[in-house]
C-alpha positions, 0 to 999 in steps of 0.5 A, a space after each residue: 914274617 919269619 926269621 928264614 924269610 927275612 935272612 934270605 931277602 937280606 942275602 938277595 938284597 945285599 947281593 943286588 946291591 953289590 951287582 948294582 954297585 959293580 955294574 955302574 963301575 968304570 967300563 961296565 954297562 952302568 957307566 953313565 949312571 956314576 958319570 952323571 949321578 956323581 955331579 950330585 956329590 955326597 948325595 950319590 953315596 945312596 944311590 950308587 957311591 958306596 955299598 954301605 951307604 947304599 943300604 939305605 935306599 936300596 933296602 927297597 925289596 924289604 918294604 915290597 915283602 914285608 911293609 914298614 915295620 919295627 924291623 926295617 931299621 935293624 934290617 937296614 943296619 945288617 944289610 950295610 953291614 952284611 954289604 960292607 963285608 962282603 964287599 970288603 972280603 971278596 970284592 975289594 
């Protein structure tokens, strides 16, 4: 596990989350996910309700690449921060 590998995965993971979030917005191809998933209420946030919350559930690429280790928790925090920064800066 090297820092450049983790940083590249962090960037790609963030782009995956943001792309998924944008794809489930109204008038997009994944709109039924939001339409029916919103019945879950606040439990839908990690699935597709907010980009910051999605970092907790959608950080599975890290687990596939590196497994569960001590870096996973800081990775999720960094992913949540990066998602929020990118979304607020360029997408909102």
